[in-house]
C-alpha positions as CSV (number, residue, x, y, z in Angstrom):
1,M,60.9,78.3,219.0
2,D,63.5,76.8,216.9
3,T,64.1,73.3,218.0
4,S,66.6,72.4,215.2
5,P,69.8,71.1,216.5
6,T,72.8,73.4,216.5
7,P,75.3,72.2,214.0
8,T,78.5,71.0,215.4
9,P,81.8,71.6,213.7
10,D,81.9,68.0,212.6
11,T,78.4,68.4,211.0
12,A,79.5,71.7,209.3
13,R,82.5,70.1,207.8
14,A,80.5,67.2,206.6
15,A,78.0,69.6,204.9
16,T,80.7,71.5,203.1
17,P,81.7,69.7,199.9
18,R,85.4,69.0,199.4
19,P,87.2,69.1,196.2
20,G,86.5,65.9,194.2
21,D,83.3,65.2,196.2
22,T,80.5,64.4,193.8
23,S,77.7,64.3,196.3
24,A,76.5,67.9,195.6
25,A,76.4,67.3,191.9
26,N,74.6,64.0,191.9
27,G,70.9,63.7,191.6
28,P,68.2,62.9,194.2
29,G,69.3,60.6,197.0
30,S,72.9,61.8,197.0
31,G,72.4,64.2,199.9
32,D,69.8,66.2,201.9
33,R,67.6,68.8,200.3
34,D,69.4,71.8,201.9
35,G,72.7,70.6,200.7
36,S,71.3,70.2,197.2
37,A,69.9,73.8,197.2
38,N,73.1,75.3,198.5
39,S,75.1,73.3,195.9
40,A,72.9,74.5,193.1
41,T,73.1,78.1,194.2
42,T,76.9,78.0,194.5
43,T,77.1,76.3,191.0
44,S,74.9,78.9,189.3
45,R,76.9,81.8,190.8
46,T,80.3,80.4,189.9
47,T,79.4,79.5,186.4
48,S,77.8,82.8,185.3
49,G,81.0,84.2,184.0
50,A,81.8,80.9,182.4
51,R,78.7,81.2,180.2
52,R,79.9,84.5,179.0
53,A,83.4,83.2,178.2
54,T,82.1,80.2,176.4
55,A,79.2,81.8,174.5
56,G,79.0,80.4,171.0
57,R,80.9,77.2,172.0
58,K,78.9,74.2,171.1
59,P,78.7,71.6,173.9
60,T,80.2,68.2,173.2
61,A,77.4,65.8,172.3
62,G,77.0,63.0,174.7
63,R,79.6,64.4,177.2
64,A,79.0,63.0,180.6
65,A,79.0,65.2,183.7
66,T,81.8,63.5,185.6
67,P,83.6,64.9,188.5
68,R,86.7,65.3,186.4
69,N,84.8,67.4,183.9
70,I,83.3,69.6,186.6
71,V,86.7,70.3,188.0
72,E,88.1,71.2,184.6
73,D,85.1,73.5,183.9
74,R,85.6,75.3,187.2
75,E,89.3,75.8,186.6
76,A,88.6,77.3,183.1
77,T,85.9,79.5,184.3
78,P,87.0,83.1,185.1
79,R,86.2,84.7,188.3
80,D,82.8,86.5,188.5
81,D,84.0,89.1,190.9
82,L,86.1,90.9,188.1
83,P,84.3,93.7,186.1
84,D,83.3,93.0,182.4
85,T,85.4,95.4,180.2
86,P,85.0,95.5,176.3
87,D,88.0,94.3,174.2
88,T,88.8,97.5,172.2
89,A,92.6,97.7,172.5
90,G,93.2,95.6,169.2
91,P,91.1,97.2,166.4
92,A,91.7,100.9,167.2
93,P,95.4,101.1,166.1
94,A,94.8,99.1,162.9
95,G,91.9,101.4,161.8
96,R,94.1,104.4,162.4
97,R,96.8,102.9,160.2
98,R,94.4,102.3,157.4
99,R,93.0,105.8,157.5
100,T,96.5,107.2,157.4
101,L,97.6,105.1,154.4
102,L,94.5,106.0,152.4
103,L,95.1,109.7,153.1
104,L,98.7,109.5,151.9
105,L,97.6,107.7,148.7
106,G,95.0,110.3,148.0
107,L,97.5,113.1,148.5
108,T,99.9,111.4,146.1
109,A,97.3,111.0,143.4
110,V,96.2,114.6,143.6
111,T,99.8,115.8,143.4
112,S,100.6,113.6,140.4
113,A,97.4,114.8,138.5
114,T,98.3,118.4,139.3
115,A,101.8,118.0,138.0
116,L,100.6,116.3,134.8
117,V,98.0,119.0,134.0
118,L,100.6,121.7,134.6
119,G,103.1,119.8,132.4
120,L,100.6,119.5,129.5
121,L,99.7,123.1,129.7
122,S,103.3,124.2,129.5
123,W,104.5,121.6,126.9
124,A,105.3,122.6,123.3
125,P,106.6,120.2,120.6
126,D,110.1,120.5,119.4
127,P,110.3,122.7,116.3
128,P,110.8,120.6,113.0
129,E,114.3,120.6,111.5
130,P,114.6,123.2,108.8
131,T,114.9,122.1,105.2
132,R,118.4,122.1,103.8
133,P,120.4,121.1,100.7
134,L,121.4,117.5,100.5
135,T,124.6,116.2,101.9
136,V,127.0,114.2,99.7
137,S,125.6,110.9,101.1
138,E,122.0,111.9,100.5
139,S,122.8,113.0,97.0
140,E,124.4,109.6,96.2
141,R,121.5,107.8,97.6
142,L,119.0,109.8,95.5
143,A,121.1,109.2,92.4
144,A,121.2,105.4,93.1
145,V,117.4,104.9,93.5
146,R,116.8,103.5,90.1
147,V,119.9,101.2,90.2
148,T,118.7,99.9,93.6
149,N,115.3,99.1,92.1
150,L,116.9,97.2,89.3
151,R,119.1,95.3,91.7
152,D,116.1,94.4,94.0
153,L,114.3,93.1,90.8
154,R,110.7,93.5,92.1
155,A,108.4,95.2,94.7
156,G,104.8,95.3,95.6
157,V,103.1,98.6,94.6
158,R,100.0,100.6,95.5
159,V,99.2,103.7,93.4
160,T,96.6,106.4,93.7
161,A,96.4,108.9,90.8
162,G,93.9,111.7,90.2
163,T,91.1,113.0,92.4
164,D,87.4,112.6,92.9
165,A,85.6,110.9,89.9
166,A,88.8,110.7,87.9
167,R,90.8,108.8,90.6
168,I,92.3,105.5,89.7
169,E,93.9,102.9,92.0
170,L,96.5,100.2,91.2
171,V,97.4,97.3,93.4
172,G,100.0,94.7,92.4
173,W,103.6,94.3,91.6
174,V,106.3,95.8,89.4
175,D,109.2,93.7,88.0
176,W,111.9,96.2,87.0
177,S,114.3,93.5,85.9
178,R,111.9,92.4,83.1
179,S,110.1,95.7,82.6
180,L,106.9,94.0,83.6
181,L,103.8,95.3,85.5
182,Y,101.0,93.1,86.9
183,V,98.3,95.1,88.7
184,D,94.6,95.2,89.4
185,V,93.0,98.5,88.2
186,G,90.1,100.1,90.2
187,G,88.8,103.4,91.4
188,P,86.0,105.5,90.0
189,G,88.1,106.6,87.0
190,A,89.2,103.1,85.9
191,G,86.8,103.0,82.9
192,A,87.4,100.3,80.3
193,E,90.7,99.3,82.1
194,R,88.9,98.1,85.2
195,G,90.2,94.6,86.0
196,L,93.6,92.9,85.6
197,L,96.4,94.5,83.6
198,Q,99.8,93.4,82.5
199,K,102.4,95.5,80.7
200,S,105.7,94.3,79.3
201,G,107.7,97.1,77.7
202,P,105.4,98.7,75.1
203,V,102.8,95.8,75.0
204,L,99.8,96.1,77.3
205,V,97.1,93.5,77.8
206,I,94.0,93.7,80.0
207,R,91.5,91.3,81.3
208,P,88.5,93.6,81.7
209,D,86.0,93.1,84.5
210,P,83.3,95.8,84.4
211,A,81.5,94.2,87.4
212,A,84.5,94.3,89.7
213,V,84.2,96.3,92.9
214,P,85.6,99.8,92.8
215,T,88.4,99.1,95.3
216,P,91.1,97.0,93.8
217,A,92.8,94.1,95.5
218,A,96.0,92.2,95.0
219,P,95.7,90.2,91.8
220,P,96.1,86.4,91.9
221,L,99.8,85.4,91.7
222,M,98.9,82.8,89.0
223,P,97.0,84.9,86.4
224,P,93.9,83.5,84.8
225,A,94.5,82.0,81.4
226,D,91.5,83.3,79.5
227,R,89.9,86.6,78.3
228,W,93.2,88.5,78.0
229,R,93.3,91.0,75.1
230,L,95.8,93.4,73.6
231,H,94.7,97.0,74.5
232,R,95.6,100.5,73.5
233,L,95.1,103.3,76.0
234,A,93.0,106.2,74.7
235,P,95.0,109.4,73.8
236,G,95.3,111.5,76.9
237,A,94.4,108.7,79.3
238,H,95.8,109.5,82.7
239,L,96.7,105.8,83.3
240,A,99.4,105.9,80.6
241,P,101.9,108.3,82.3
242,V,101.4,106.4,85.6
243,L,102.4,103.1,84.1
244,D,105.3,104.6,82.2
245,L,106.6,106.2,85.4
246,L,106.4,102.9,87.3
247,L,108.5,101.1,84.7
248,D,110.9,104.1,84.3
249,L,112.0,103.8,88.0
250,A,114.9,101.4,87.1
251,A,118.2,101.9,85.3
252,D,121.5,100.0,85.0
253,R,123.6,103.0,86.1
254,P,123.1,105.8,88.7
255,D,122.0,109.3,87.7
256,P,124.9,111.8,87.5
257,T,125.0,113.6,90.9
258,G,126.0,116.9,89.2
259,T,122.9,117.2,87.1
260,A,120.5,120.1,87.6
261,P,117.7,118.0,89.2
262,L,120.0,116.7,91.9
263,R,121.6,120.1,92.5
264,G,118.2,121.5,93.3
265,A,117.2,118.7,95.6
266,R,116.5,119.4,99.3
267,W,116.2,117.4,102.5
268,I,112.6,117.9,103.9
269,A,112.0,115.8,106.9
270,R,112.4,112.4,108.6
271,D,109.8,109.7,108.7
272,T,109.6,106.2,110.1
273,V,108.1,103.0,108.7
274,P,108.2,99.4,110.0
275,A,111.3,98.9,107.9
276,G,113.1,101.7,109.7
277,P,113.8,105.5,109.4
278,L,113.4,107.3,106.1
279,D,114.6,110.6,104.7
280,V,112.1,112.7,102.8
281,I,113.8,114.4,99.8
282,E,112.3,116.8,97.4
283,A,113.7,116.9,93.9
284,P,112.6,117.2,90.3
285,L,111.6,113.9,88.7
286,T,114.2,112.5,86.2
287,I,112.8,112.7,82.7
288,G,113.1,110.4,79.8
289,A,115.5,107.8,81.1
290,P,114.9,104.5,79.4
291,A,114.3,101.4,81.5
292,A,117.3,99.1,81.6
293,S,115.4,96.1,80.4
294,T,114.1,97.8,77.2
295,A,115.2,95.8,74.2
296,P,117.5,97.6,71.7
297,G,115.5,99.3,69.0
298,T,112.3,99.3,71.1
299,P,111.0,102.8,71.9
300,S,111.3,103.4,75.7
301,A,108.6,104.8,77.9
302,A,109.7,108.4,78.6
303,T,108.5,109.9,81.8
304,P,106.4,113.0,81.2
305,A,107.3,116.3,82.8
306,T,105.8,116.8,86.2
307,D,103.7,119.7,87.3
308,G,105.6,120.2,90.5
309,Q,108.3,118.9,92.8
310,T,108.6,115.2,93.6
311,R,109.2,113.8,97.0
312,Y,111.1,110.6,97.6
313,W,111.0,108.5,100.9
314,L,114.4,106.8,101.0
315,D,116.0,104.5,103.5
316,Q,119.7,104.3,104.2
317,D,120.2,101.7,101.4
318,A,118.7,104.0,98.7
319,R,115.5,102.0,98.6
320,L,112.4,103.9,97.5
321,H,109.5,103.3,99.8
322,K,107.2,106.1,98.7
323,L,106.9,108.7,95.9
324,V,104.6,111.6,95.6
325,T,104.4,113.7,92.5
326,R,102.1,115.4,89.9
327,L,101.8,114.2,86.3
328,P,100.1,116.1,83.5
329,G,96.7,114.6,82.8
330,A,96.8,112.4,85.9
331,G,97.1,115.0,88.7
332,P,98.5,114.1,92.1
333,V,100.1,110.6,92.1
334,T,101.1,108.6,95.2
335,M,103.1,105.4,94.9
336,I,103.8,103.2,97.9
337,F,106.3,100.3,97.5
338,N,106.5,97.2,99.6
339,R,110.1,96.2,99.4
340,A,109.4,92.8,101.1
341,D,106.7,91.7,98.7
342,R,108.8,90.3,95.8
343,P,107.1,87.3,94.2
344,T,108.2,86.0,90.8
345,L,105.7,87.2,88.3
346,R,104.4,85.1,85.4
347,P,103.5,87.0,82.2
348,V,100.3,85.7,80.5
349,D,100.5,83.8,77.2
350,A,99.9,86.9,75.2
351,L,103.2,88.3,76.6
352,G,105.0,85.0,76.0
353,G,104.5,83.3,79.3
354,R,107.4,82.5,81.6
355,P,110.7,83.6,80.1
356,G,112.7,80.5,80.9
357,L,116.4,80.1,80.2
358,P,117.0,79.4,76.5
359,R,119.7,76.8,75.7
360,A,120.7,74.5,72.9
361,L,118.7,71.3,72.3
362,T,119.8,68.0,73.7
363,D,120.0,65.0,71.4
364,A,116.6,63.7,72.6
365,E,115.0,67.1,72.0
366,Q,116.5,67.4,68.6
367,R,115.3,63.9,67.6
368,R,111.7,64.7,68.7
369,L,111.8,67.9,66.6
370,D,113.2,66.1,63.6
371,R,110.5,63.5,63.7
372,L,107.6,65.9,64.3
373,P,106.4,66.2,60.6
374,A,106.2,62.4,60.2
375,R,104.5,62.0,63.5
376,L,101.9,64.6,62.8
377,R,101.1,63.1,59.4
378,A,100.7,59.7,61.0
379,Q,98.4,61.2,63.6
380,G,96.1,62.6,60.9
381,G,94.5,65.7,62.3
382,A,93.4,67.7,65.3
383,T,90.9,70.2,66.6
384,L,92.3,73.7,67.0
385,T,91.6,76.8,69.1
386,L,93.0,80.2,68.1
387,T,93.9,83.1,70.3
388,A,95.6,85.8,68.3
389,P,96.2,89.4,69.5
390,T,97.4,90.6,66.1
391,G,97.0,94.4,66.7
392,T,96.0,96.9,69.4
393,D,92.5,96.9,68.1
394,T,92.4,93.3,66.7
395,N,92.0,90.4,69.1
396,L,91.0,87.2,67.3
397,R,89.4,84.0,68.7
398,G,88.8,80.9,66.5
399,A,87.9,77.2,66.5
400,G,88.0,74.6,63.8
401,W,89.9,71.6,62.4
402,L,93.3,70.9,60.9
403,S,94.3,67.9,58.7
404,W,98.0,67.0,58.2
405,T,97.3,64.3,55.8
406,A,95.2,66.5,53.5
407,R,97.3,69.6,54.4
408,T,94.1,71.6,55.0
409,A,92.5,73.7,57.7
410,Y,89.1,75.1,58.3
411,L,88.1,77.4,61.1
412,A,85.7,80.2,62.2
413,V,87.4,83.4,63.5
414,A,85.8,86.1,65.6
415,D,87.1,89.6,66.3
416,L,86.3,90.8,69.9
417,G,85.7,94.2,68.5
418,V,83.0,92.9,66.1
419,P,81.2,90.2,68.1
420,D,78.3,89.7,65.7
421,R,80.4,88.8,62.7
422,R,82.6,85.8,61.8
423,T,85.3,85.2,59.2
424,L,85.4,81.6,57.8
425,L,89.0,80.7,56.8
426,R,89.9,77.7,54.6
427,R,93.4,76.8,53.8
428,D,94.8,74.2,51.4
429,A,97.9,73.9,49.2
430,A,96.7,76.6,46.8
431,G,96.3,79.3,49.5
432,L,93.8,80.8,51.8
433,A,90.2,81.7,51.2
434,R,88.1,83.9,53.5
435,A,84.4,84.7,53.7
436,D,82.7,87.1,56.1
437,L,79.3,86.0,57.5
438,P,76.9,86.8,60.4
439,A,77.8,84.9,63.5
440,V,74.6,82.8,63.3
441,A,75.4,81.6,59.8
442,A,79.0,80.8,60.7
443,G,78.3,78.4,63.6
444,G,77.3,80.8,66.4
445,G,78.9,80.9,69.8
446,T,80.3,84.0,71.5
447,A,83.1,86.2,70.3
448,E,85.3,84.9,73.2
449,T,84.5,81.3,72.4
450,P,83.2,80.9,68.8
451,A,81.8,77.6,67.6
452,R,83.5,75.5,64.9
453,P,82.4,76.4,61.3
454,P,79.5,74.7,59.6
455,L,79.8,71.7,57.4
456,P,79.7,71.7,54.5
457,A,81.2,75.2,54.0
458,P,78.5,77.7,53.0
459,A,78.6,79.1,49.5
460,G,79.4,82.8,49.3
461,A,81.8,85.4,48.3
462,W,85.1,83.7,49.2
463,R,88.3,85.8,48.8
464,V,91.3,83.8,47.8
465,S,94.8,84.9,48.6
466,R,98.3,83.4,48.7
467,P,99.6,81.7,51.8
468,G,101.0,84.0,54.5
469,G,100.6,87.7,54.2
470,D,99.5,88.4,57.7
471,D,100.0,87.0,61.2
472,L,96.9,84.8,61.1
473,G,97.9,83.4,57.7
474,T,101.5,82.8,58.8
475,L,100.3,80.9,61.9
476,V,97.9,78.7,60.1
477,D,100.4,77.9,57.4
478,A,103.0,76.9,59.9
479,A,100.5,74.5,61.6
480,V,99.5,72.9,58.2
481,T,103.1,72.4,57.1
482,A,103.5,69.9,59.9
483,G,106.4,71.3,61.8
484,S,109.0,72.2,59.1
485,V,111.4,74.2,61.3
486,G,114.1,75.1,58.8
487,H,117.8,74.5,59.2
488,R,119.1,72.2,61.9
489,G,120.8,73.9,64.8
490,T,118.8,77.1,64.7
491,A,116.3,76.0,67.3
492,V,116.7,76.6,71.1
493,R,114.8,75.2,74.0
494,V,113.1,78.0,75.9
495,R,111.6,76.2,78.9
496,E,109.5,73.3,80.2
497,D,105.7,73.9,80.4
498,V,102.4,72.2,80.7
499,A,99.7,72.0,78.0
500,A,96.4,70.1,78.4
501,G,97.9,68.4,81.5
502,R,100.9,67.1,79.5
503,T,104.6,68.1,80.0
504,V,106.0,69.8,77.0
505,D,109.3,71.3,75.8
506,V,108.9,74.8,74.4
507,I,111.2,75.0,71.4
508,E,111.7,78.2,69.5
509,A,112.8,78.2,65.8
510,G,112.5,80.0,62.6
511,P,113.8,83.3,61.2
512,A,114.1,86.3,63.4
513,E,111.2,88.1,61.7
514,A,108.8,85.2,62.2
515,R,109.9,83.2,65.3
516,L,107.7,80.2,66.0
517,R,107.5,78.2,69.3
518,Y,106.6,74.5,69.1
519,W,105.1,72.9,72.3
520,I,106.2,69.3,71.8
521,D,104.8,66.6,74.1
522,R,107.7,65.0,75.9
523,G,105.8,61.7,76.0
524,D,104.4,61.0,72.5
525,G,106.2,63.7,70.6
526,S,103.0,65.3,69.3
527,L,102.5,69.1,68.8
528,R,100.3,70.6,71.5
529,R,100.6,74.3,70.7
530,L,102.1,76.6,68.1
531,E,103.0,80.2,68.9
532,L,103.9,83.1,66.7
533,R,105.2,86.5,67.7
534,T,103.0,89.0,66.0
535,D,103.8,92.4,64.5
536,A,102.2,94.0,67.6
537,G,104.8,92.4,69.9
538,A,102.3,90.0,71.4
539,W,102.2,86.2,71.0
540,A,99.4,84.4,69.1
541,H,98.9,80.7,69.5
542,L,97.0,77.7,68.2
543,D,96.2,75.0,70.7
544,L,96.0,71.5,69.1
545,Q,94.2,68.4,70.3
546,P,94.5,65.1,68.4
547,A,91.1,64.1,67.0
548,V,89.4,62.6,63.9
549,V,88.9,65.4,61.4
550,P,85.9,65.5,59.0
551,R,86.7,65.6,55.3
552,L,87.4,69.2,54.3
553,A,86.5,70.3,50.8
554,A,89.1,72.2,48.7
555,N,88.9,75.9,48.5
556,P,86.9,77.4,45.6
557,R,89.0,78.5,42.7
558,P,88.7,81.9,41.0
559,A,86.7,81.6,37.8
560,A,88.8,81.2,34.7
561,P,88.7,84.1,32.3
562,R,86.2,83.7,29.4
563,P,87.5,83.2,25.9
564,G,88.3,86.4,24.1
565,T,88.9,88.3,27.3
566,R,92.3,90.0,27.2
567,K,94.4,89.6,30.3
568,P,95.7,93.0,31.4
569,S,99.3,93.4,30.7
570,A,101.9,94.8,33.1
571,P,103.0,98.3,32.4
572,R,106.3,98.9,30.8
573,P,109.2,100.2,32.9
574,G,109.1,103.9,33.0
575,T,105.4,104.2,32.1
576,R,102.4,105.0,34.3
């Protein structure tokens, strides 16, 4: 029988917690056991949904369970009598939009690819323009090609001539204003000309380099000073017509437009280079026109007849950028011109060096020239070095001494064509004496740099001749005579130059058939170099360095005729 008292309304109200009452949430001692159990049950039921809503939220460390916090938690807790429904309304529309966009992009790509393939299958290039005769403007440009080259002065050039093992390649520059070529020669067919080459008018010098790589490169803008020699191309060499054609592409007046070659010219096609559009014109090559810079009386380089038509690549200003032709003995020839590569070229010493601007001497220059003989005699003597291209097959090198006080010279001379022989040359007031000896007996050294002759001079078969007579004798005689330059006022200053680190004035004097150039030191007035223009058109020179000269013996004299020997008499006029 239940004897528990029946709760009264007041008791029930007291057991029910009111908002803000903390008795049900406090620990032991805050209320009876039944009240604590009921409170815990109610709390667990009402906060079940709050756990789900606050899942993943980290509780605040050290947060006290105050009545205010309990009230806030209860207010933020959703009701547990509502059903739990997943949140799927947001992601579904976004996913559908992405799928729709990807589908549209794929369709666009497929459509574009299909259109491109169909276009490529159905495309055909435009037919080339047909060849035709030249217009008046094109004819005038073709006729002005050589005048334009002369006006532009210079251009870089790259040439390929021949095929297979006979192919030669040239890289360098052409100076049409001075009829000067400076190229590096290579290719499998270069032969003895492999190396550096300069050509001025009819004179050609080379600096051979047999060990050079087959492919040529642009030569140094400042050419080397040594190992240059006068050279003659072998008959039928396919390099000769190529060099002649390069120099022949300049003239001081346009070709007549009514001539047969221009009347047969045709426009072929258009081309484009970095410099702009070009017209490709086919026409016969102009034959035998002399270069504008050829000196009067000098045989010009005539262009040989071609084996076929020539094609010119011309711009709108009549500048030639490319030329393709065929030359007898050389085969197909291609010349490519770089119109922007136009450095000033320096001929080597064998070709006269820089041309300069000749002018009359100033008073100071004339005084130095007048005092030169006395100054050299006071100086005493000098060592000398000879470089003399006296013929296409004769390139001389020499070394020795010169005395202005005794008016004698003694040197050993080597010919590059005969490297194991030397010629000893002795000069005094009576004339020249020569003796040929093996290189070992004449001082040794190499043919390019022979040693000075032995002292005393060896006995042998000396040949005596009068002064002068050849280029070598004329040059040595001019050096020994201590700068006698002839009549006053005939000398001109050619240019300023440098010799042995000293600034010199290059003064040219003498008769036209034997012009000499004196390199006079501007500081002390001494003679540093003496040059002579040889019969071959090249320049031979003696470099002089002041020094103490050993005593040089006089030349041997021819033996006097023995008594009783009749001297042969000259034949009478009209007799044989």
